[in-house]
C-alpha positions, 0 to 999 in steps of 0.5 A: 447233133452228137459231137464226134469226140467219143473216143475209145482208148486202148491202153494195156498198161493204163494207170500203172504207177511209174510205168512209162507206157502208162504215163504217156497216155495218162498224162494226156487225159486231163488235156483231152477232157479239157478239149471236150473228148469223151473217153472210154478206156480199155486196159488190163487189170494191172493198173488202178481203175480211173473214176473220171470216165468209163474205164473197163479192165479186162483179163487177157485170154491167153495163159501167159498174159493172164499170169502177168496180169494176175501177178500185178493185180494181186500186188496192187490189192495185197502187196508182195508178201506171203499171199502174193508169193503163194497165190502167184506161185500156184497160178504159175504152176497151173498155167505152165503147161498152157503157157508152154503150148502157147509159146510153142504154137505162136511164140508171141510176147505174152500180152498179145491175147489182151487184144481179144477182149479189147476187140470183143468189147470194143466192137459192141460199143462201136456197133451200138453207135457209142464210139466215134474214134479208136485210139490205140497206144502202146506199150504192149502191141496188143492194143494196136492189134485190137485197134486194127481188128476194130478198123477192119470190121467196123471202119471206125476212125483209128489213130495210133501212137507208137511208143517204141519202134515195132521193127527193130533194125540190126545195123545202120545199113539195115532199114528193116525191110526183111521180115524177121524169123523170130515170130514175135518180131515177124508179127510186129513187122506185119503189124507196122505195115497193117497200121500204115495201110489201115490207120487214119493217123499214126505218130512216132516219138522221134525223128529217127523212128518216123524216118525209118518207118517212112523208108520201109513203108513208102505209102505212109502219108499217101492217099488212103493210108495213114498220115504219119508225123512225129510227136515229142511226148513230154511229161507232166511235172512229176510231183507237181513241179512248177519250177526248178528247185534251188540246189544245195551242195553237200559233202557228197557228189550224188549221181542218180539214175532212174529207170530200167537197166540191162546189159546194153544200158548198164551202170557198169559204164559209170563204175568203169569211169569212176575207177579211172577217176579214183586212180587220178583223184584218190580223194574222190573215192569217199566223195562220190556216190551213185544212186540207182532207182526203179529197177534191179541192177543189171548183170554187168553192174553187179559184176563191176561192183564186185570186181572193184569192191564198190558196194559202198559207191553204188547204192541200189534203192530199187523201185519206189512204190506208193508210200502208205504213210505219206500217200506219195506215189512212187513217181512223186517219191522218185522226183524228190530223189531226182532233185536231191541229186547233183547230176542225173545220169541218162543211159541211152544204150548201145543198140541200133534202135537207139537211133529211133528211141529217146528214154521217157525218163529224159522228159521227167529229168527236164522238170527237175532243173538238175544237170543231166549227164547223157551217154547217148548213141547215134541219136542227133535229135537227143544230143541236140535236145541235151546240148541246147538245155545245158548238159554233160554229153558223152557218146556210148563206147567212147571210154576216153570221152566218158572218163573226161566227162566224169572228171569234168563233173568232179572238178565242177562239183568241187568248185560248186560250178556244176552246169546250170541247165536251161529251164526248158521242160517239155509238157504234155500239153504240146503233144495233145495240141499237136495230135488234136490239130492233126486230127481236126484238120481232117474232120 
């Protein structure tokens, strides 16, 4: 008898080096394979094709998503040199009128149209009896839309992994009941309700996200609706780490941040605190350096650098891609830089959605064995996870507290007594075990 383990996995950004939305699913694959799952993966063309199992990559059918996918495909194939600039420029110019029409009539985020080829090809597999379960994971919500269509048309079992909240609340008193006027936000609001009504299982990555989803949708966990739970996604040991590396103090206190930056998650917070520290300890000006990896600097950080004259204090390394000489992936190169740091900076943000969000980089930080300086916002779960492992902890918006934290780090470093964090990383194996346990209980 055929086992019920033939899974269709819908993941728009599968196998995109260094992308959190990719790593969350790709890190799980070895454990799924070990558990006897027979996966077929559908993704966009933006990632590297996986050879361990059937992996089909589709271009989105909408012009905005086509342009996005094309850019990444050209970069993967030919790099970001002259050919990339010319070819993507021509495609962008040709597609501009169609993109304008798409935005005018729909107003959705660009990747929405990837749901169409994912549904079309998924329907054929299900119709031919080759799929027992559909697993949509985002990243881009187009994967969930394709999963919803497949569920409605075929009745196939459907499980949903929601990375970031689909409904973005405005304040602590707003639970997200009102459908937003913005068309993309409004569709995500609708999609959340549809997931809870039609999916068999759905899970979120934080206690806060599950809490607010349940508050908005009282039918969650009731008969005939999705069974919802919380899964800590964890991360695989980046670069093959299996133990914390002993730290070597140098003549420089190196603070390191990895990941995206924005106005609500800005290294200007760190630079402002350093400016206060340098007034109190002038010698620190030549001893402290901040390293930024993985993203362009945000507008507030750029302004702070110019305002204070800190061009030598903050060093922007940009995104580390695969090294053709050593063969190391961008992810492996970044973890090497993490381990060289004295303290890792974790910026949470200042939006209300922080109550439902934990930066994915946090789980990679845990593998490095380096102390973390977390500047968090309205998230007791994240605060507790940081505190129980040993970390420097500040609250977003508390300038005095942030100034005290950087002073403590400076004094601890001078005494060679930085916090020695507990070696308690969270792997992906625990997430897979929890997912399989929930699903198999209902087989």
